[in-house]
KOLLOMAR-763355 format. One record per atom (N, C-alpha, C): z, x, y; residue in three letters. Coordinates in steps of 0.05 Angstrom, whole numbers, padded with zeros to 5 digits, always signed. Last residue first. Layout:
# residues N
ZXYALA...
# end
This chain:
# residues 389
+02415+02701+02369LYS+02431+02683+02385LYS+02418+02677+02412LYS+02374+02730+02346ASP+02393+02715+02329ASP+02409+02695+02344ASP+02308+02724+02375ALA+02336+02734+02376ALA+02353+02717+02358ALA+02246+02733+02341PRO+02265+02716+02356PRO+02293+02727+02354PRO+02215+02798+02348LEU+02225+02776+02332LEU+02243+02759+02348LEU+02159+02825+02382ALA+02188+02821+02381ALA+02194+02796+02364ALA+02108+02836+02391LEU+02116+02836+02363LEU+02145+02831+02360LEU+02063+02810+02439SER+02090+02818+02433SER+02095+02815+02403SER+02001+02833+02460THR+02015+02814+02442THR+02042+02825+02435THR+01974+02870+02489SER+01992+02852+02504SER+02008+02833+02486SER+01941+02895+02453ALA+01964+02910+02464ALA+01984+02892+02478ALA+01922+02852+02399LYS+01920+02861+02427LYS+01945+02876+02436LYS+01898+02864+02335ILE+01921+02856+02351ILE+01918+02868+02379ILE+01828+02847+02323PRO+01851+02867+02324PRO+01873+02856+02342PRO+01817+02778+02303GLY+01809+02804+02312GLY+01832+02823+02313GLY+01798+02709+02301ALA+01812+02732+02288ALA+01800+02758+02297ALA+01790+02677+02366PRO+01783+02682+02338PRO+01797+02707+02327PRO+01824+02639+02407SER+01820+02668+02403SER+01815+02673+02374SER+01820+02584+02401PRO+01815+02596+02427PRO+01811+02626+02426PRO+01798+02549+02352THR+01809+02576+02353THR+01803+02588+02381THR+01818+02480+02338THR+01799+02500+02347THR+01813+02528+02347THR+01825+02411+02325MET+01831+02439+02317MET+01809+02457+02328MET+01817+02365+02356LEU+01837+02365+02334LEU+01844+02392+02325LEU+01778+02382+02391ASP+01803+02371+02402ASP+01825+02370+02381ASP+01735+02395+02361HIS+01751+02417+02371HIS+01777+02407+02384HIS+01708+02369+02307ASN+01724+02359+02330ASN+01743+02381+02339ASN+01643+02385+02289TRP+01671+02392+02286TRP+01685+02382+02311TRP+01589+02344+02267LYS+01604+02357+02288LYS+01633+02362+02281LYS+01568+02320+02221ASP+01551+02337+02238ASP+01567+02354+02257ASP+01593+02318+02154GLY+01594+02310+02182GLY+01579+02330+02199GLY+01623+02308+02090ASP+01600+02314+02106ASP+01604+02303+02135ASP+01671+02336+02050VAL+01667+02316+02070VAL+01644+02324+02088VAL+01693+02342+01985LYS+01674+02352+02004LYS+01666+02330+02024LYS+01752+02354+01955ILE+01737+02332+01968ILE+01719+02344+01989ILE+01778+02380+01893HIS+01765+02383+01919HIS+01753+02357+01929HIS+01842+02388+01860ALA+01815+02376+01863ALA+01804+02383+01890ALA+01891+02409+01812ALA+01879+02410+01839ALA+01851+02399+01837ALA+01927+02433+01769ALA+01929+02407+01781ALA+01918+02407+01810ALA+01929+02483+01739GLY+01904+02468+01742GLY+01904+02441+01757GLY+01966+02523+01735LEU+01962+02506+01712LEU+01939+02486+01715LEU+01967+02553+01782LEU+01968+02567+01756LEU+01961+02549+01732LEU+01961+02514+01823VAL+01946+02539+01824VAL+01944+02552+01796VAL+01994+02469+01809ALA+01967+02466+01821ALA+01950+02491+01816ALA+02041+02488+01788GLU+02025+02471+01772GLU+01997+02468+01782GLU+02057+02518+01833ILE+02054+02531+01807ILE+02036+02514+01789ILE+02062+02479+01872LEU+02040+02497+01874LEU+02036+02514+01848LEU+02070+02417+01874ASN+02084+02438+01858ASN+02062+02459+01855ASN+02031+02386+01897HIS+02043+02407+01913HIS+02067+02421+01900HIS+01971+02374+01868ASN+02000+02370+01863ASN+02014+02393+01878ASN+01917+02364+01916LEU+01932+02378+01894LEU+01960+02367+01890LEU+01857+02371+01946TYR+01877+02351+01939TYR+01891+02361+01914TYR+01827+02403+01998VAL+01838+02407+01972VAL+01860+02386+01968VAL+01764+02396+02031TYR+01792+02390+02030TYR+01802+02395+02001TYR+01713+02424+02069LEU+01725+02422+02043LEU+01755+02417+02045LEU+01681+02385+02122GLY+01689+02409+02108GLY+01701+02404+02081GLY+01694+02348+02183PRO+01678+02355+02160PRO+01690+02380+02146PRO+01748+02304+02201GLN+01735+02330+02204GLN+01718+02335+02179GLN+01770+02256+02187ARG+01764+02261+02215ARG+01750+02287+02221ARG+01776+02205+02139PHE+01769+02233+02145PHE+01759+02236+02173PHE+01830+02165+02127THR+01804+02166+02141THR+01798+02194+02149THR+01863+02147+02068TYR+01859+02167+02089TYR+01831+02165+02101TYR+01911+02116+02028LEU+01887+02113+02044LEU+01886+02135+02065LEU+01937+02118+01961ALA+01938+02128+01989ALA+01911+02123+02002ALA+01979+02098+01908ALA+01954+02097+01922ALA+01958+02106+01951ALA+02005+02111+01841GLY+02007+02105+01869GLY+01980+02105+01882GLY+02034+02097+01777ALA+02010+02104+01793ALA+02015+02096+01822ALA+02079+02123+01727SER+02071+02104+01747SER+02045+02114+01760SER+02104+02160+01695GLY+02102+02133+01685GLY+02092+02113+01705GLY+02138+02196+01745GLY+02127+02196+01718GLY+02127+02168+01707GLY+02122+02178+01812ARG+02141+02180+01791ARG+02127+02181+01763ARG+02095+02213+01863ILE+02087+02195+01841ILE+02107+02199+01818ILE+02102+02220+01931PHE+02115+02224+01905PHE+02106+02203+01885PHE+02066+02258+01981TRP+02079+02234+01970TRP+02086+02239+01941TRP+02060+02293+02041THR+02061+02294+02012THR+02075+02269+02002THR+02055+02272+02093GLU+02042+02298+02086GLU+02040+02301+02056GLU+02041+02206+02117LEU+02055+02224+02099LEU+02040+02250+02095LEU+02029+02161+02151ASP+02027+02189+02161ASP+02042+02209+02143ASP+02071+02109+02126LYS+02050+02118+02143LYS+02052+02148+02149LYS+02079+02065+02069ALA+02089+02086+02087ALA+02065+02097+02103ALA+02063+01995+02065PRO+02057+02023+02059PRO+02072+02042+02079PRO+02107+01944+02042ALA+02093+01956+02065ALA+02087+01985+02058ALA+02094+01913+01979ASN+02112+01929+01996ASN+02095+01942+02018ASN+02055+01892+01950ASN+02071+01873+01964ASN+02091+01887+01983ASN+02032+01935+01923PHE+02020+01927+01948PHE+02035+01904+01962PHE+02058+01992+01896LYS+02062+01963+01896LYS+02054+01951+01923LYS+02062+02047+01888GLY+02038+02033+01880GLY+02040+02003+01881GLY+02099+02080+01907GLU+02106+02066+01882GLU+02083+02048+01873GLU+02071+02096+01953GLU+02081+02116+01934GLU+02086+02103+01906GLU+02023+02078+01987TRP+02040+02062+01970TRP+02050+02081+01948TRP+02006+02098+02051VAL+02012+02107+02024VAL+02031+02087+02011VAL+01961+02114+02101TYR+01977+02092+02090TYR+01981+02099+02060TYR+01946+02167+02110ASP+01949+02148+02132ASP+01967+02125+02124ASP+01965+02225+02086GLY+01964+02197+02076GLY+01968+02179+02100GLY+01921+02277+02110HIS+01947+02263+02108HIS+01943+02238+02091HIS+01890+02343+02111GLY+01891+02314+02117GLY+01919+02303+02112GLY+01894+02394+02095GLY+01876+02388+02117GLY+01876+02359+02125GLY+01907+02377+02030ILE+01907+02400+02049ILE+01885+02395+02070ILE+01943+02327+02008LEU+01916+02332+02017LEU+01915+02353+02038LEU+01984+02320+01952HIS+01982+02329+01979HIS+01953+02334+01985HIS+02029+02291+01903PRO+02002+02295+01915PRO+02003+02302+01944PRO+02070+02307+01860ARG+02073+02306+01889ARG+02046+02311+01902ARG+02097+02277+01799SER+02077+02292+01814SER+02081+02288+01844SER+02133+02274+01737ASP+02130+02269+01765ASP+02109+02286+01778ASP+02101+02256+01673ARG+02118+02273+01691ARG+02114+02265+01720ARG+02070+02212+01649ASN+02092+02226+01636ASN+02111+02241+01654ASN+02027+02192+01676ALA+02040+02174+01656ALA+02065+02187+01644ALA+02007+02189+01738GLN+02019+02209+01720GLN+02036+02193+01700GLN+01953+02175+01783SER+01972+02167+01762SER+01983+02192+01748SER+01927+02153+01844HIS+01936+02176+01829HIS+01957+02167+01808HIS+01873+02135+01884VAL+01893+02125+01864VAL+01901+02148+01847VAL+01853+02136+01948LEU+01858+02154+01925LEU+01880+02141+01908LEU+01804+02110+01988LEU+01828+02103+01973LEU+01830+02122+01949LEU+01779+02131+02050VAL+01779+02134+02021VAL+01806+02126+02010VAL+01738+02117+02104THR+01765+02114+02093THR+01764+02114+02063THR+01695+02158+02143GLU+01700+02140+02120GLU+01729+02140+02113GLU+01693+02195+02183GLY+01694+02168+02191GLY+01699+02149+02168GLY+01653+02240+02147VAL+01671+02237+02170VAL+01670+02207+02179VAL+01649+02224+02077LYS+01636+02230+02103LYS+01657+02226+02125LYS+01657+02251+02010SER+01661+02230+02031SER+01646+02239+02056SER+01668+02266+01940THR+01654+02268+01965THR+01661+02245+01984THR+01698+02309+01890MET+01694+02283+01902MET+01681+02286+01930MET+01666+02362+01854ALA+01683+02352+01875ALA+01677+02323+01882ALA+01637+02391+01818HIS+01648+02365+01809HIS+01666+02352+01830HIS+01625+02439+01840GLU+01603+02420+01838GLU+01612+02392+01828GLU+01692+02446+01858GLY+01665+02457+01859GLY+01644+02436+01858GLY+01733+02401+01818THR+01729+02421+01838THR+01700+02431+01837THR+01750+02368+01777LEU+01744+02356+01803LEU+01741+02377+01825LEU+01760+02401+01734ALA+01744+02377+01729ALA+01735+02363+01755ALA+01792+02446+01736GLY+01766+02447+01750GLY+01749+02422+01746GLY+01821+02435+01674VAL+01822+02452+01698VAL+01794+02452+01710VAL+01816+02366+01653ALA+01811+02395+01650ALA+01815+02410+01676ALA+01830+02312+01662GLY+01825+02322+01635GLY+01820+02351+01631GLY+01843+02297+01714ASN+01820+02285+01700ASN+01810+02303+01677ASN+01880+02352+01731PHE+01869+02327+01741PHE+01844+02320+01724PHE+01933+02382+01692VAL+01906+02380+01702VAL+01900+02353+01714VAL+01970+02432+01669VAL+01974+02407+01684VAL+01948+02403+01699VAL+01983+02466+01608HIS+01964+02458+01629HIS+01974+02433+01643HIS+02028+02473+01578SER+02009+02495+01580SER+01989+02491+01602SER+02093+02450+01598PRO+02065+02445+01592PRO+02049+02471+01594PRO+02153+02447+01572THR+02138+02466+01587THR+02108+02463+01581THR+02187+02421+01537LEU+02183+02409+01564LEU+02168+02428+01583LEU+02194+02434+01486SER+02201+02455+01505SER+02200+02444+01534SER+02171+02393+01458LYS+02201+02393+01461LYS+02210+02415+01480LYS+02118+02407+01456MET+02126+02386+01474MET+02156+02386+01479MET+02119+02445+01415THR+02113+02454+01442THR+02122+02433+01462THR+02130+02411+01372ALA+02149+02432+01378ALA+02144+02442+01407ALA+02084+02379+01373LEU+02110+02367+01378LEU+02131+02388+01385LEU+02046+02419+01359THR+02045+02406+01385THR+02072+02392+01392THR+02060+02432+01307ASP+02062+02452+01328ASP+02062+02440+01356ASP+02049+02381+01281PRO+02076+02394+01281PRO+02079+02415+01303PRO+01992+02367+01297LEU+02016+02352+01303LEU+02042+02368+01303LEU+01946+02392+01280ALA+01958+02401+01305ALA+01985+02389+01310ALA+01931+02362+01235GLU+01938+02390+01232GLU+01953+02401+01256GLU+01918+02314+01259ALA+01941+02315+01241ALA+01950+02344+01237ALA+01872+02326+01289HIS+01896+02317+01302HIS+01920+02321+01284HIS+01842+02387+01261SER+01845+02358+01265SER+01869+02352+01281SER+01840+02442+01261GLY+01817+02427+01250GLY+01818+02398+01254GLY+01858+02480+01319TYR+01865+02465+01295TYR+01840+02449+01286TYR+01880+02539+01354THR+01860+02518+01349THR+01866+02505+01322THR+01925+02565+01404LYS+01916+02560+01376LYS+01895+02538+01375LYS+01924+02614+01454PHE+01924+02586+01447PHE+01912+02582+01419PHE+01964+02673+01446ASN+01938+02660+01449ASN+01939+02631+01441ASN+02010+02701+01436GLY+02008+02686+01461GLY+01981+02673+01466GLY+02015+02722+01387ASP+02005+02740+01407ASP+02002+02726+01434ASP+02031+02679+01355ALA+02050+02700+01360ALA+02041+02720+01381ALA+01998+02624+01390ASP+02005+02639+01367ASP+02024+02662+01374ASP+02015+02561+01423ARG+02006+02589+01423ARG+02013+02603+01397ARG+01996+02492+01434PRO+02012+02513+01422PRO+01999+02541+01423PRO+01990+02456+01492VAL+01974+02469+01472VAL+01991+02492+01460VAL+02001+02404+01523TYR+02020+02422+01509TYR+02005+02435+01486TYR+01986+02377+01588PHE+01978+02384+01561PHE+01998+02405+01549PHE+01993+02326+01633ASP+02005+02351+01624ASP+01998+02354+01594ASP+01949+02297+01680THR+01959+02298+01652THR+01971+02326+01647THR+01930+02250+01729GLU+01942+02276+01723GLU+01954+02276+01695GLU+01873+02220+01752GLY+01894+02218+01732GLY+01904+02246+01724GLY+01846+02192+01807VAL+01855+02218+01797VAL+01878+02213+01777VAL+01794+02154+01829TYR+01818+02153+01812TYR+01823+02181+01800TYR+01771+02130+01893TYR+01771+02150+01871TYR+01797+02147+01855TYR+01730+02091+01934ALA+01755+02093+01919ALA+01751+02113+01896ALA+01707+02081+02001ARG+01704+02092+01974ARG+01731+02092+01961ARG+01723+02051+02044ASP+01694+02055+02040ASP+01688+02066+02012ASP+01774+02002+02052TYR+01765+02029+02044TYR+01735+02029+02038TYR+01818+01968+02097HIS+01793+01969+02082HIS+01787+01998+02074HIS+01870+01923+02114LEU+01861+01951+02110LEU+01837+01951+02091LEU+01893+01873+02160PRO+01877+01882+02137PRO+01870+01911+02137PRO+01962+01869+02178LYS+01934+01872+02187LYS+01917+01883+02163LYS+02016+01867+02169GLY+01999+01846+02158GLY+01970+01847+02166GLY+02044+01909+02184ASP+02044+01887+02203ASP+02026+01864+02193ASP+02036+01948+02146GLY+02063+01937+02148GLY+02064+01913+02167GLY+01969+01930+02123ASP+01989+01949+02133ASP+02016+01935+02135ASP+01938+01907+02061LYS+01947+01903+02089LYS+01967+01925+02097LYS+01884+01891+02017LEU+01906+01908+02026LEU+01913+01903+02055LEU+01867+01822+01999GLY+01862+01850+02004GLY+01887+01865+02013GLY+01879+01771+01982ASP+01869+01774+02009ASP+01866+01803+02018ASP+01899+01781+01932ARG+01874+01765+01934ARG+01862+01767+01962ARG+01916+01849+01920PRO+01923+01823+01931PRO+01897+01807+01935PRO+01893+01882+01859LEU+01892+01878+01888LEU+01903+01851+01897LEU+01915+01921+01812VAL+01915+01893+01817VAL+01916+01890+01848VAL+01889+01971+01773MET+01896+01964+01801MET+01892+01934+01805MET+01911+02008+01717VAL+01900+01982+01727VAL+01908+01979+01756VAL+01898+02071+01687THR+01911+02055+01708THR+01895+02028+01712THR+01916+02111+01629GLY+01898+02103+01651GLY+01913+02085+01670GLY+01920+02150+01569GLN+01932+02136+01592GLN+01911+02131+01613GLN+01917+02192+01525MET+01915+02163+01523MET+01930+02149+01545MET+01921+02248+01522GLY+01901+02236+01539GLY+01900+02206+01540GLY+01963+02271+01498SER+01937+02278+01487SER+01914+02263+01501SER+02006+02248+01521VAL+01999+02275+01531VAL+01974+02286+01517VAL+02004+02200+01491VAL+02001+02200+01520VAL+01992+02227+01530VAL+02012+02215+01438HIS+01986+02202+01445HIS+01982+02203+01475HIS+02064+02237+01443TRP+02042+02254+01434TRP+02015+02241+01442TRP+02096+02194+01459PRO+02090+02216+01478PRO+02067+02233+01470PRO+02086+02163+01409THR+02080+02153+01436THR+02077+02175+01456THR+02103+02190+01364MET+02074+02186+01368MET+02068+02177+01396MET+02157+02189+01362PRO+02145+02212+01375PRO+02115+02209+01379PRO+02157+02116+01365GLY+02170+02142+01359GLY+02156+02165+01374GLY+02093+02083+01376GLY+02120+02084+01367GLY+02131+02112+01361GLY+02045+02077+01402PRO+02046+02069+01374PRO+02074+02070+01362PRO+02021+02068+01457ALA+02050+02069+01451ALA+02054+02060+01422ALA+01976+02088+01509CYS+01981+02082+01480CYS+02010+02085+01474CYS+01979+02057+01575HIS+01979+02080+01556HIS+01982+02070+01528HIS+01971+02045+01645TYR+01970+02036+01617TYR+01969+02060+01599TYR+02004+02039+01709VAL+01995+02055+01686VAL+01991+02038+01661VAL+01983+02005+01767PHE+02001+02006+01743PHE+01988+02022+01721PHE+01984+01985+01833THR+01972+02003+01814THR+01992+02007+01791THR+01986+01915+01853GLY+01994+01943+01855GLY+01977+01959+01835GLY+02013+01849+01848PRO+01993+01868+01859PRO+02004+01896+01860PRO+02028+01814+01790ARG+02040+01831+01811ARG+02018+01850+01821ARG+02001+01785+01751THR+02019+01770+01769THR+02030+01787+01791THR+01950+01777+01712ALA+01958+01797+01732ALA+01975+01783+01753ALA+01959+01758+01645LYS+01955+01749+01673LYS+01966+01771+01691LYS+01921+01779+01588TRP+01946+01777+01602TRP+01940+01770+01632TRP+01894+01784+01523ARG+01891+01772+01549ARG+01919+01770+01563ARG+01862+01825+01476LEU+01887+01818+01489LEU+01881+01806+01517LEU+01832+01832+01415VAL+01828+01822+01442VAL+01855+01813+01453VAL+01817+01888+01374VAL+01835+01866+01381VAL+01828+01858+01410VAL+01790+01920+01315GLU+01790+01914+01344GLU+01809+01891+01349GLU+01785+01973+01265GLU+01793+01947+01275GLU+01790+01945+01305GLU+01775+02024+01249GLY+01757+02003+01238GLY+01765+01975+01248GLY+01842+02046+01246PRO+01813+02053+01248PRO+01796+02032+01235PRO+01886+01992+01266GLN+01879+02014+01249GLN+01850+02022+01255GLN+01923+01971+01322ILE+01899+01969+01307ILE+01894+01995+01291ILE+01965+01932+01360VAL+01965+01954+01340VAL+01941+01951+01322VAL+01973+01893+01399THR+01948+01907+01398THR+01947+01931+01379THR+02021+01870+01407LEU+02000+01852+01398LEU+01973+01867+01393LEU+02058+01906+01427ASP+02064+01892+01402ASP+02040+01878+01390ASP+02035+01921+01476GLY+02035+01940+01454GLY+02041+01927+01427GLY+02040+01887+01517GLY+02017+01882+01500GLY+02017+01901+01476GLY+02088+01902+01539GLY+02064+01906+01555GLY+02038+01901+01539GLY+02123+01884+01498LEU+02120+01912+01504LEU+02094+01918+01519LEU+02119+01827+01505ALA+02108+01841+01481ALA+02103+01870+01486ALA+02115+01818+01578GLY+02120+01811+01550GLY+02108+01829+01529GLY+02065+01826+01626THR+02092+01815+01621THR+02095+01807+01592THR+02031+01883+01654ALA+02033+01858+01639ALA+02062+01851+01633ALA+02029+01933+01677ALA+02025+01910+01695ALA+02030+01883+01681ALA+02032+01969+01637HIS+02056+01966+01654HIS+02053+01942+01673HIS+02006+01957+01575PHE+02000+01954+01604PHE+02026+01951+01619PHE+01994+01993+01520ASP+02017+01982+01535ASP+02009+01981+01564ASP+01957+01990+01460ILE+01957+01994+01489ILE+01980+01979+01502ILE+01946+02030+01401ASN+01950+02005+01414ASN+01949+02010+01444ASN+01927+02060+01337HIS+01930+02060+01366HIS+01937+02032+01376HIS+01926+02106+01283VAL+01932+02079+01292VAL+01937+02080+01322VAL+01873+02154+01272MET+01899+02146+01280MET+01901+02116+01286MET+01821+02171+01264SER+01840+02176+01242SER+01868+02164+01248SER+01755+02142+01274ASN+01780+02153+01283ASN+01799+02156+01260ASN+01712+02116+01253THR+01711+02145+01253THR+01737+02158+01263THR+01720+02063+01263ALA+01727+02073+01236ALA+01726+02103+01234ALA+01747+02053+01329PRO+01725+02057+01310PRO+01735+02069+01284PRO+01782+02007+01358ASN+01789+02032+01345ASN+01768+02037+01323ASN+01779+01973+01419VAL+01764+01979+01394VAL+01774+02006+01384VAL+01798+01917+01455LEU+01805+01945+01449LEU+01794+01951+01421LEU+01780+01877+01504THR+01773+01882+01476THR+01778+01911+01471THR+01819+01842+01551LEU+01811+01868+01541LEU+01804+01867+01511LEU+01823+01806+01605GLU+01817+01802+01576GLU+01804+01827+01565GLU+01865+01788+01655VAL+01852+01811+01643VAL+01848+01805+01614VAL+01860+01738+01703TYR+01868+01745+01675TYR+01851+01769+01666TYR+01885+01737+01771ASP+01864+01739+01751ASP+01876+01743+01723ASP+01930+01741+01802GLY+01923+01715+01792GLY+01901+01715+01772GLY+01905+01794+01839GLU+01929+01779+01832GLU+01920+01751+01824GLU+01844+01822+01813HIS+01860+01811+01834HIS+01884+01796+01823HIS+01827+01887+01784VAL+01826+01857+01784VAL+01842+01849+01809VAL+01801+01945+01756VAL+01808+01931+01781VAL+01805+01901+01778VAL+01816+02001+01718MET+01808+01973+01717MET+01818+01959+01742MET+01796+02067+01708LEU+01811+02049+01725LEU+01799+02021+01723LEU+01791+02096+01642PRO+01780+02085+01667PRO+01800+02067+01682PRO+01838+02148+01620GLY+01820+02125+01615GLY+01811+02113+01642GLY+01835+02215+01650PRO+01848+02191+01639PRO+01827+02170+01631PRO+01793+02228+01599VAL+01821+02232+01606VAL+01823+02235+01636VAL+01747+02187+01562SER+01754+02204+01584SER+01784+02207+01587SER+01735+02150+01523GLY+01723+02177+01521GLY+01730+02196+01543GLY+01763+02103+01524GLY+01736+02104+01536GLY+01723+02131+01536GLY+01821+02134+01519PHE+01811+02108+01523PHE+01784+02111+01537PHE+01833+02187+01470THR+01825+02177+01496THR+01818+02147+01496THR+01860+02245+01448MET+01858+02217+01442MET+01854+02203+01468MET+01838+02312+01432ALA+01847+02291+01451ALA+01844+02264+01438ALA+01853+02372+01411HIS+01844+02347+01399HIS+01856+02324+01416HIS+01830+02425+01452MET+01851+02409+01441MET+01839+02384+01430MET+01813+02492+01473THR+01807+02466+01463THR+01832+02452+01454THR+01793+02538+01522THR+01815+02527+01507THR+01809+02499+01499THR+01757+02564+01555GLY+01747+02552+01530GLY+01769+02541+01512GLY+01771+02581+01603GLN+01773+02601+01582GLN+01764+02590+01555GLN+01773+02539+01637GLY+01750+02556+01639GLY+01749+02578+01618GLY+01798+02482+01598ASP+01799+02502+01619ASP+01775+02520+01618ASP+01791+02445+01558ILE+01809+02438+01580ILE+01812+02460+01601ILE+01747+02411+01516VAL+01753+02437+01528VAL+01769+02432+01554VAL+01764+02368+01461ILE+01755+02373+01488ILE+01762+02401+01496ILE+01750+02328+01404GLU+01759+02354+01414GLU+01748+02358+01442GLU+01771+02259+01400LYS+01751+02280+01401LYS+01764+02306+01410LYS+01773+02190+01393GLU+01787+02215+01386GLU+01766+02237+01385GLU+01770+02135+01433VAL+01754+02158+01424VAL+01772+02182+01418VAL+01767+02066+01436ILE+01785+02089+01433ILE+01769+02112+01421ILE+01733+02024+01482PRO+01734+02038+01456PRO+01753+02062+01457PRO+01741+01968+01515LEU+01751+01995+01517LEU+01752+02008+01489LEU+01715+01920+01558THR+01715+01930+01531THR+01722+01960+01532THR+01740+01866+01598PHE+01734+01894+01595PHE+01732+01900+01565PHE+01735+01810+01639GLN+01732+01820+01612GLN+01725+01850+01613GLN+01773+01767+01676ILE+01758+01792+01678ILE+01758+01806+01651ILE+01773+01704+01695VAL+01779+01720+01671VAL+01761+01744+01672VAL+01797+01689+01761LYS+01776+01693+01741LYS+01788+01705+01716LYS+01820+01647+01815PRO+01824+01666+01793PRO+01801+01666+01773PRO+01773+01628+01867GLY+01798+01628+01853GLY+01799+01648+01831GLY+01735+01664+01918GLY+01742+01642+01901GLY+01769+01644+01888GLY+01738+01732+01919LYS+01721+01710+01926LYS+01726+01687+01907LYS+01787+01777+01945ALA+01777+01760+01923ALA+01759+01738+01934ALA+01771+01837+01975VAL+01782+01811+01980VAL+01770+01792+01959VAL+01742+01877+01951GLN+01769+01883+01961GLN+01785+01858+01967GLN+01706+01872+01890ASP+01711+01860+01917ASP+01740+01868+01926ASP+01676+01928+01857HIS+01695+01906+01858HIS+01697+01896+01887HIS+01648+01974+01811ASP+01645+01957+01834ASP+01665+01934+01834ASP+01693+02024+01782HIS+01672+02003+01780HIS+01671+01986+01806HIS+01701+02090+01804VAL+01713+02064+01800VAL+01691+02043+01800VAL+01707+02160+01785PHE+01693+02137+01797PHE+01705+02111+01788PHE+01727+02206+01763PRO+01743+02193+01784PRO+01730+02168+01796PRO+01726+02161+01705PRO+01740+02172+01729PRO+01728+02200+01737PRO+01671+02123+01686ARG+01687+02146+01680ARG+01700+02157+01706ARG+01675+02051+01691LYS+01664+02077+01698LYS+01683+02100+01692LYS+01661+01989+01656LEU+01679+02009+01667LEU+01664+02035+01673LEU+01632+01930+01671GLU+01627+01955+01658GLU+01644+01977+01671GLU+01660+01866+01662VAL+01658+01889+01679VAL+01653+01914+01662VAL+01646+01798+01661HIS+01648+01823+01645HIS+01642+01847+01663HIS+01680+01742+01680GLN+01664+01764+01690GLN+01668+01788+01673GLN+01684+01672+01681ARG+01688+01696+01667ARG+01669+01718+01677ARG+01718+01617+01713PRO+01695+01635+01711PRO+01703+01661+01697PRO+01756+01569+01676LEU+01755+01591+01695LEU+01730+01607+01691LEU+01758+01531+01638ASN+01741+01525+01661ASN+01741+01548+01681ASN+01794+01550+01600ALA+01766+01546+01592ALA+01748+01542+01616ALA+01847+01555+01606LEU+01830+01575+01619LEU+01800+01570+01615LEU+01873+01519+01576ASP+01872+01513+01604ASP+01854+01533+01619ASP+01874+01542+01526SER+01854+01521+01531SER+01852+01514+01560SER+01919+01575+01530ALA+01892+01587+01530ALA+01871+01566+01536ALA+01960+01538+01524ASP+01956+01551+01550ASP+01928+01563+01552ASP+01953+01525+01471SER+01949+01504+01491SER+01945+01516+01518SER+01966+01574+01446LEU+01939+01565+01445LEU+01933+01543+01466LEU+02016+01596+01444THR+02004+01595+01470THR+01975+01585+01469THR+02035+01597+01392ALA+02051+01584+01412ALA+02037+01581+01439ALA+01997+01629+01367ASN+01998+01600+01361ASN+02013+01585+01382ASN+02013+01679+01387VAL+01987+01668+01393VAL+01986+01638+01389VAL+02064+01684+01364LEU+02061+01684+01393LEU+02034+01672+01401LEU+02053+01684+01310ASP+02070+01663+01321ASP+02066+01661+01351ASP+02022+01730+01306LYS+02010+01704+01300LYS+02027+01682+01312LYS+02058+01772+01319ALA+02035+01766+01337ALA+02024+01739+01332ALA+02123+01778+01320ASP+02102+01767+01302ASP+02079+01757+01319ASP+02150+01838+01344VAL+02141+01811+01350VAL+02121+01803+01329VAL+02166+01887+01320ALA+02183+01874+01340ALA+02176+01845+01345ALA+02134+01916+01286GLN+02160+01906+01275GLN+02174+01888+01294GLN+02092+01934+01315ALA+02087+01913+01295ALA+02112+01902+01284ALA+02110+01977+01346PRO+02109+01950+01357PRO+02105+01928+01337PRO+02156+02022+01319SER+02129+02011+01316SER+02128+01983+01326SER+02205+02039+01370SER+02196+02034+01342SER+02169+02021+01342SER+02231+02069+01410LEU+02204+02059+01413LEU+02191+02054+01386LEU+02272+02095+01362LEU+02265+02097+01390LEU+02236+02090+01393LEU+02272+02092+01304PRO+02283+02071+01321PRO+02274+02072+01350PRO+02207+02110+01273SER+02234+02116+01281SER+02245+02095+01301SER+02155+02105+01258ALA+02173+02083+01251ALA+02202+02088+01259ALA+02130+02151+01269ALA+02124+02129+01287ALA+02143+02105+01281ALA+02144+02183+01227LEU+02156+02188+01253LEU+02153+02164+01271LEU+02110+02162+01188ALA+02139+02160+01185ALA+02153+02164+01211ALA+02060+02177+01209ILE+02067+02148+01206ILE+02097+02144+01203ILE+02065+02232+01204ALA+02062+02220+01231ALA+02069+02190+01230ALA+02068+02239+01150ALA+02091+02246+01166ALA+02089+02233+01193ALA+02017+02223+01137ALA+02039+02208+01127ALA+02064+02213+01143ALA+01989+02264+01161LEU+01985+02237+01171LEU+02008+02219+01161LEU+02006+02306+01128LEU+02012+02306+01157LEU+02010+02279+01169LEU+01984+02292+01080SER+02013+02293+01082SER+02021+02293+01111SER+01929+02295+01092THR+01941+02270+01083THR+01971+02270+01087THR+01923+02349+01104LYS+01919+02329+01125LYS+01931+02302+01117LYS+01935+02370+01053LEU+01951+02377+01076LEU+01948+02357+01098LEU+01895+02349+01020VAL+01923+02341+01015VAL+01940+02347+01040VAL+01837+02328+01061ASN+01851+02344+01041ASN+01881+02336+01040ASN+01791+02275+01063MET+01814+02287+01075MET+01830+02303+01055MET
# end
């Protein structure tokens, strides 16, 4: 590492120690906490353990919608991957920090009462200190205090899933490093299902045939004096300019699943007429307004909390920055649907859009038809505007 990179990394470490969201290592003595709970851990010895292989979003690992048996210890392994990624069709690159190699990190699914046991790995090939903050967890800054790892280290964190819902997780190393790591890709979602499955407002069971995870991210790629996106040799080299761009609160890109077009065209999500799809949507930093063009949210948990009755028949729903929500929709017509952030500037100009291709043999003309197809304006058609009074 050259002198410039070394000095930049030193500056990054100094920034991370600032009072706001200070370095988690300073807040809790992890050894004391672990020793205090060893007796509790011994009570888990008889619980069944299940190791789950995570999938790259938008796909979700296999899981039961209704829990079978009692609580389990669900084991996940999550490597941290620092890498350069391409984020649009023009070849713009950025140095990403990721959980599992994808932006967002993978969706983890457990049931209320289960224990999440995560092995977090920071390979020696990485250059940054990392950790993980689970919004679904209780205590120690969501686990951030207990999971600070240098390159070449790993840590195992176990926490109990006590609240059903969809919850963001993200890296939170402290100070300005926290937002930088988040908008560089280090965020994902945990879905904690009720043990008896999802229900509507009357307590009736709800089921889905497919589940997809859409993670929305705002990127802040610096530009040069001519307005072109800049490139850098490393994360450390990009840091000063990226922080300055972040302070503008004006993202260069707002994307679904890590890049413009990551979920469109040949990368579209798929379904069939009659299928019910669960869409989990997260935004770890800014607000979003998901909308399904040509469809609706039959049942929507805007705040992502399954103990609350879902809203019904929504056209657009609201995902608060730092949260994840979920929506169920049963497709009734074949064709191409567009799922987007209905801040249309962010969707169309910055990239926050996806496609869902729905297969089906027959079009339902009762739901929509064209009694008079497009053609020349007829002489009998009135062009009069509505009266003011």
